[in-house]
C-alpha positions in Angstrom: 95.4 160.5 98.2 91.7 159.5 98.1 90.2 157.7 101.1 87.0 155.7 100.8 85.4 154.4 103.9 82.8 151.7 103.7 81.0 149.4 106.2 83.0 146.1 106.0 85.4 143.9 104.1 82.6 142.7 101.7 81.8 146.3 100.8 85.5 147.0 100.3 85.7 144.1 97.9 82.7 145.3 95.9 84.1 148.8 95.6 87.5 147.6 94.3 85.8 145.1 92.1 83.8 147.9 90.5 87.0 150.0 90.0 88.7 147.1 88.3 85.8 146.5 86.0 85.7 150.1 85.0 89.4 150.3 84.5 89.4 147.2 82.2 86.5 148.6 80.2 88.3 151.9 79.8 91.6 150.3 78.8 91.1 146.7 77.5 94.9 146.1 77.3 95.5 147.2 80.8 98.5 145.8 82.8 97.4 144.9 86.3 99.4 144.3 89.4 97.6 142.0 91.7 98.0 140.9 95.3 96.3 137.8 96.9 95.2 139.0 100.3 91.7 138.3 101.6 90.2 141.6 100.6 91.9 141.5 97.2 90.5 138.1 96.5 87.0 139.3 97.5 87.4 142.0 95.0 88.3 139.5 92.3 85.3 137.4 93.1 83.2 140.6 92.7 85.0 141.3 89.4 84.2 137.8 88.2 80.6 138.2 89.1 80.4 141.5 87.2 82.0 139.9 84.1 79.5 137.1 84.1 76.4 139.1 85.0 77.0 142.5 83.5 79.6 142.1 80.8 80.8 145.2 79.1 84.5 144.3 79.4 86.8 141.5 78.6 90.1 140.1 79.9 91.3 138.9 76.5 93.9 141.7 76.2 94.6 142.1 79.9 98.0 141.2 81.3 98.5 140.6 85.1 101.6 140.5 87.3 101.2 139.3 90.8 103.1 141.1 93.5 104.5 138.1 95.4 104.9 134.4 95.8 106.2 132.3 98.7 109.5 130.4 98.2 109.2 126.6 98.0 105.6 126.5 96.8 104.9 124.9 93.5 102.2 126.4 91.3 99.8 123.5 92.0 100.2 123.9 95.8 96.9 125.2 97.2 98.7 127.7 99.4 100.6 129.3 96.5 99.7 132.6 95.0 99.5 131.0 91.5 97.0 128.4 92.7 94.8 131.0 94.4 94.8 133.4 91.4 94.1 130.5 89.0 91.2 129.2 90.9 89.7 132.5 92.2 90.1 134.7 89.1 92.0 133.5 86.0 90.0 130.3 85.4 86.7 132.1 85.9 87.2 134.7 83.1 88.3 134.9 79.5 92.0 135.7 80.2 94.8 133.7 78.5 96.9 131.9 81.1 100.1 133.0 79.2 99.1 136.6 80.0 99.1 136.0 83.7 102.5 136.2 85.4 103.3 135.0 89.0 106.9 134.6 90.1 107.8 130.9 90.5 108.8 130.2 94.1 110.0 126.6 93.4 112.7 127.2 90.8 116.4 126.4 91.4 117.7 129.9 90.6 115.4 132.4 92.5 117.6 135.4 91.7 117.3 134.7 88.0 113.5 134.3 88.4 113.4 137.8 90.0 115.4 139.4 87.2 113.3 137.7 84.5 110.1 138.9 86.1 111.4 142.5 86.1 112.5 142.3 82.5 109.2 141.0 81.4 107.3 143.6 83.4 109.4 146.4 81.9 109.0 145.0 78.4 105.2 145.3 78.8 105.4 148.9 79.8 105.0 148.7 83.6 101.8 148.6 85.6 98.7 150.7 84.8 97.1 149.8 88.1 98.2 147.7 91.1 96.0 146.3 93.8 97.6 146.0 97.3 96.9 145.0 100.8 98.5 146.4 103.9 100.5 144.3 106.3 100.4 144.7 110.1 104.0 146.0 110.0 103.4 148.3 107.1 104.5 146.0 104.3 102.9 146.1 100.9 103.4 143.3 98.5 105.9 141.6 100.8 108.2 144.6 101.0 109.1 144.3 104.6 110.2 147.2 106.8 113.6 148.4 105.6 112.7 148.1 101.9 114.1 150.7 99.7 112.0 152.9 97.4 114.4 151.9 94.7 114.0 148.1 95.2 112.9 145.8 92.4 111.7 142.2 92.4 113.8 140.2 94.8 114.0 137.6 97.6 112.8 138.8 101.0 113.1 137.3 104.4 109.8 137.5 106.2 109.8 139.3 109.6 108.7 137.5 112.7 105.6 139.7 112.8 104.6 138.7 109.3 105.2 135.1 109.9 103.0 135.3 113.0 100.3 137.1 111.1 100.1 134.6 108.2 100.8 131.3 110.0 97.3 131.1 111.5 95.3 132.2 108.5 93.6 130.6 105.6 96.8 129.7 103.6 99.1 128.5 106.4 97.9 126.7 109.5 101.0 126.8 111.7 104.4 128.4 111.9 106.3 125.3 111.1 104.6 125.0 107.7 104.9 128.7 106.8 107.6 129.7 104.3 110.1 132.1 105.7 111.0 133.7 102.4 109.2 135.1 99.4 109.7 136.8 96.1 108.3 140.3 96.2 107.8 142.9 93.5 109.9 145.9 94.6 108.7 149.3 95.9 110.1 151.0 92.8 107.9 149.0 90.5 104.8 149.6 92.7 105.5 153.4 93.0 105.9 153.6 89.2 102.4 152.1 88.7 100.1 154.7 87.2 97.4 154.0 89.7 97.5 152.3 93.2 94.5 150.8 95.0 95.1 149.8 98.6 92.6 147.7 100.5 92.7 147.9 104.3 90.1 146.1 106.4 89.6 144.9 109.9 90.4 146.2 113.4 93.7 144.4 113.2 94.9 146.8 110.5 93.8 150.1 112.2 97.2 150.8 113.8 99.0 150.0 110.5 96.7 152.4 108.6 97.2 155.1 111.1 101.0 154.8 110.9 100.8 154.8 107.1 98.6 157.9 106.8 99.8 159.9 109.8 103.3 158.7 110.6 106.8 159.4 109.2 107.4 158.5 105.6 110.4 156.2 105.0 111.6 152.6 104.5 110.9 151.6 108.0 107.2 151.7 107.0 107.1 150.8 103.3 103.4 151.6 103.0 104.0 155.2 104.0 105.9 155.7 100.7 102.6 155.2 98.8 101.2 158.4 100.3 103.2 160.5 97.9 101.9 158.6 94.9 100.1 160.8 92.3 97.1 158.5 92.1 96.5 156.5 95.3 93.0 155.3 96.5 92.7 153.7 99.9 89.5 151.7 100.4 89.0 150.9 104.1 86.2 149.6 106.3 84.9 151.2 109.4 87.1 149.1 111.7 90.4 149.8 109.9 89.5 153.5 109.8 88.7 153.7 113.5 92.1 155.2 114.6 92.4 157.8 111.9 92.3 161.4 113.0 89.1 163.5 112.4 90.7 165.5 109.6 91.3 162.5 107.4 87.8 161.1 108.1 86.2 164.4 107.3 87.9 164.4 103.9 87.0 160.8 103.2 84.3 159.6 100.9 81.8 157.6 102.9 80.0 154.7 101.1 
């Protein structure tokens, strides 16, 4: 596990954006797993800027798989993962839309959608790199507490703590308008990715990061399972890192 500590969310986005740019340049046909949290989206904005201003890499052979989508939201809904990814990344670079995969949350047969997503992902050889955020309750993707390390893409019921956290944010304005279910890429798929980048920013995530890094590993805290991954990089800001013990901070890379 590699820990990188930087000043703030913007700096975290720049670091992850640079890592993504280098990864695409090194492997032009990379398979990326992408989340749509605030810091992740900042990283994509940085990545878009690098593509326009610096060049040196192309998205033409890149394939993307998003980690989650909320049930009931159509792709054109401004709150959907598909809409956010289209507007903030895919439409800004030279990637073919048919190489971008986001589960559909508005289809009649959601279980079939989950199975089809897994079959497609497996047929493409799995993920080379996945970008994740960290939930207040330890979820990654939308793998809520209790998620098995063997889980694949499936329907999940969002916990009250997750609903409370997302209902007053940029995507959802109140609890009544917040979907209670989502499709989430499973922990098994995430753990099989060849590289994991985890973005953790803000004082509100300090407890969750401490539990992940220093607490017991197990399904009650899905993020903790990432700590055994062979290639995990956690990019955090000063606020999120504020409750980590001295040993971890001494070993961290400070930027």
